[in-house]
C-alpha positions in Angstrom: 0.0 0.0 0.0 1.6 3.2 -1.2 2.0 6.4 0.8 0.4 9.6 -0.6 2.9 12.2 -1.8 4.2 14.9 0.6 7.1 17.2 1.2 9.6 16.2 3.9 11.4 18.5 6.3 14.0 17.6 8.9 14.5 20.5 11.3 17.5 20.5 13.6 16.2 22.6 16.4 12.9 23.2 18.2 12.7 26.9 17.1 13.2 25.8 13.5 10.5 23.1 13.9 8.0 25.6 15.5 8.7 28.1 12.8 8.0 25.6 10.0 4.9 24.3 11.8 3.7 27.9 12.1 4.2 28.6 8.4 2.5 25.5 7.1 -0.3 25.3 9.6 -2.8 22.4 9.0 -0.9 21.2 6.0 1.9 19.8 8.2 2.0 16.8 10.5 4.9 16.3 13.0 6.5 12.9 12.7 8.2 11.1 15.6 8.2 7.3 15.6 5.5 7.1 12.9 3.9 3.9 14.1 0.4 5.5 14.0 0.9 8.3 11.5 2.4 6.2 8.7 -0.3 3.6 9.0 -3.0 6.3 8.8 -1.3 7.7 5.7 -1.3 4.2 4.0 -5.0 3.8 4.9 -5.8 7.2 3.4 -7.2 8.4 6.7 -4.7 11.4 6.6 -3.2 13.2 3.7 -0.9 16.0 4.9 1.1 17.9 2.3 4.1 18.1 4.7 5.8 15.8 7.2 7.9 17.4 9.8 10.5 14.9 11.1 11.2 15.7 14.7 14.0 13.0 15.2 16.8 15.6 14.9 15.6 17.7 17.8 18.0 17.3 20.7 15.6 19.3 22.9 13.2 16.4 22.8 15.7 13.6 23.5 17.2 14.2 27.0 16.1 12.9 30.4 17.0 14.3 33.7 16.2 14.6 37.4 16.2 17.8 39.4 14.9 18.2 43.0 12.8 15.1 42.9 11.3 15.9 39.5 11.9 13.7 36.4 11.9 15.2 32.9 11.5 12.7 30.1 12.1 13.8 26.5 9.2 13.2 24.1 11.4 11.2 21.7 12.1 8.4 24.3 11.1 5.2 22.6 8.8 2.6 24.3 11.8 0.2 24.3 13.9 2.7 26.2 11.2 3.3 28.8 10.4 -0.4 29.1 14.1 -1.1 30.0 13.5 1.1 33.1 16.4 2.7 34.9 16.7 5.2 37.8 14.7 7.9 36.0 11.8 5.7 34.9 9.1 4.6 37.4 8.3 0.9 37.4 4.7 1.6 36.4 5.7 3.5 33.3 8.2 0.7 32.3 5.3 -1.9 32.7 3.0 0.0 30.4 5.7 0.7 27.8 6.8 -2.9 27.8 3.2 -4.1 26.9 3.0 -1.8 23.8 2.8 -3.7 20.5 5.7 -5.8 19.3 9.5 -5.3 19.9 9.7 -3.7 16.4 6.9 -1.3 17.3 8.4 -0.5 20.7 11.7 0.4 19.0 9.9 3.1 17.0 7.0 4.3 19.0 7.7 7.4 21.2 6.5 8.8 24.4 5.3 12.0 22.8 3.6 10.1 19.9 1.6 8.0 22.3 0.4 11.1 24.2 -0.4 13.1 21.0 -2.2 10.2 19.4 -4.3 9.9 22.6 -5.9 6.5 22.1 -8.4 5.6 24.9 -6.4 2.4 25.7 -2.8 3.8 25.1 -0.3 1.7 27.1 2.0 4.7 27.9 -0.8 7.3 28.6 -2.5 5.3 31.3 0.5 4.8 33.6 1.5 8.4 33.2 -2.0 9.5 34.2 -1.8 7.3 37.3 1.6 8.8 38.1 0.2 12.4 38.0 2.3 13.5 35.1 2.4 16.8 33.3 3.2 17.5 29.7 5.3 20.4 28.4 3.9 22.0 25.2 6.1 24.4 23.2 4.4 26.9 20.8 4.8 30.3 19.2 4.1 32.0 22.6 6.5 29.9 24.6 6.1 26.9 26.8 3.2 25.8 29.0 2.6 22.9 31.3 -0.6 20.9 31.3 -1.6 18.2 33.8 -2.4 14.9 32.1 -5.6 14.9 34.0 -7.3 17.4 31.7 -5.0 16.9 28.7 -7.2 14.3 27.0 -10.4 15.4 25.3 -11.5 12.4 23.2 -10.2 9.7 20.9 -7.3 11.4 19.1 -8.1 14.8 20.7 -6.2 16.7 23.3 -5.7 20.3 24.5 -2.6 20.6 22.4 -2.9 23.5 19.9 -2.1 22.9 16.1 1.1 25.1 16.4 2.4 23.3 19.5 4.9 20.5 19.9 4.9 18.2 23.0 8.5 18.3 24.2 8.7 16.7 27.6 6.8 14.8 30.3 7.3 15.8 34.0 6.7 13.5 36.9 7.9 12.7 40.4 11.1 10.8 40.6 10.8 7.1 41.8 11.3 6.8 45.6 10.8 4.3 48.5 7.3 3.6 49.6 5.8 4.1 46.1 4.6 1.4 43.8 2.6 0.8 40.6 0.6 -1.9 39.0 -0.4 -2.3 35.3 -2.9 -4.8 34.0 -4.1 -5.2 30.4 -6.7 -7.5 28.9 -6.8 -8.2 25.2 -8.2 -10.8 22.8 -4.6 -12.0 22.3 -1.6 -12.3 24.6 0.5 -9.8 22.6 0.4 -7.0 20.0 -3.2 -6.3 21.1 -5.1 -3.1 21.8 -6.6 -3.5 25.2 -10.2 -4.4 25.8 -9.6 -2.9 29.3 -6.4 -1.7 31.0 -5.8 -0.4 34.5 -2.9 1.4 36.0 -2.6 1.9 39.8 -0.3 4.1 41.8 0.1 3.8 45.6 2.2 5.9 48.0 2.5 4.5 51.5 3.0 6.3 54.8 6.1 5.7 56.9 4.4 2.7 58.6 4.5 0.9 55.2 0.8 0.0 55.6 -1.4 3.1 55.3 -2.2 4.6 51.9 -1.0 8.2 51.7 -1.9 8.8 48.1 -3.5 6.7 45.4 -4.5 7.1 41.8 -6.3 4.5 39.6 -6.4 5.1 35.8 -8.8 3.3 33.5 -8.4 2.7 29.8 -10.7 1.6 27.0 -13.8 2.3 29.1 -14.3 5.9 28.2 -13.6 8.2 25.2 -10.1 8.9 26.7 -7.9 7.5 29.5 -9.6 8.5 32.8 -8.9 8.6 36.5 -11.2 7.0 39.0 -11.7 9.6 41.8 -14.0 7.2 43.7 -11.3 4.6 43.9 -8.7 7.2 45.1 -11.1 8.4 47.8 -11.7 4.9 49.1 -8.0 4.1 49.2 -6.4 7.3 50.7 -5.9 7.1 54.4 -7.0 3.5 54.6 -4.8 0.5 55.6 -3.7 -1.2 52.3 -5.1 -4.7 51.9 -7.6 -6.9 50.2 -10.7 -5.4 51.9 -10.0 -1.8 50.9 -8.7 -2.9 47.4 -12.0 -4.7 46.8 -14.0 -1.6 47.7 -11.8 0.6 45.4 -12.2 -1.9 42.5 -16.0 -1.6 42.9 -15.8 2.2 42.9 -13.7 2.1 39.7 -16.1 -0.2 38.0 -19.0 2.1 38.9 -17.2 5.1 37.3 -16.2 3.3 34.1 -18.2 4.3 31.0 -17.7 1.4 28.5 -19.8 0.8 25.4 -20.7 -2.3 23.4 -18.6 -3.0 20.3 -17.5 -5.9 18.2 -14.7 -6.8 20.6 -16.8 -7.0 23.8 -19.9 -5.9 25.7 -20.0 -2.9 28.0 -21.1 -5.3 30.9 -18.0 -7.5 30.3 -15.7 -4.5 30.2 -17.2 -3.1 33.4 -16.7 -6.5 35.2 -13.1 -6.6 34.0 -12.4 -3.1 35.4 -13.3 -4.6 38.8 -11.0 -7.6 38.3 -8.0 -5.7 36.8 -8.2 -2.9 39.4 -7.9 -5.4 42.2 -4.9 -7.1 40.5 -3.2 -3.7 39.7 -3.6 -2.6 43.4 -2.1 -5.8 44.7 0.8 -5.4 42.3 1.3 -1.7 43.3 1.3 -2.6 47.0 3.9 -5.4 46.5 6.2 -2.9 44.7 5.7 -0.2 47.3 6.5 -2.4 50.2 9.4 -4.0 48.4 10.9 -0.5 47.8 10.6 0.3 51.5 12.4 -3.0 52.5 15.2 -2.2 50.1 15.6 1.2 51.7 15.7 -0.4 55.2 
């Protein structure tokens, strides 16, 4: 299947890329890994006149930690994130490692996953549970947007046409914090989730009480969503099976799945309950394990 014709630009700096994007407007599409964009071009779902290759932008490639805050460049591949490391929270590594095939993970980028904004995106969901913010650069400078409020619908975000997503900001991994990621698909691998759940837990110094919790749900709403009901149940409570079951019920009650050819709404809602419970168990194990390592 042939690609449509287009002009190709390869800017070498962020100001150059923003200038080109401003000149060409809706005719241009930024290109990072291309795992979604090139498929849509072949399927004739998109036909931009210009592709703006961002791979040469050093400003989008670096990672760093400063005063407890991690900055991840938008050009990080899923493979790099899945390999973990001191700057990458375990929850994010789990989600990135479940994205597509090894070949796809070697191309797909952090920024691309966030801009594409699929309701079941494997990188978006962990970042939402982690309380991440995105940095958007545009003609008027940079702005930060909380991921809770960034997504607007399938493929739609608050990012303006002239902006480029440059970085993701989140708290650095630390003891007493853990995450869990659970994904259900029709196949074991290379599958878009029927339901996916990311859970983030922070424990008090006693290693038992939940200080902060976030539960993010995917494929059960028009965009990745947090479950405020689950967080409310968990925070301040002793971590364990009883409170996790209550949180899972709250998450299932807030999910908004629909029937489609891959599964019914009722089935998806039931799976939210099951996967939330599993993700919370996983998060608690990781959080308690990090405290034991510190001790």
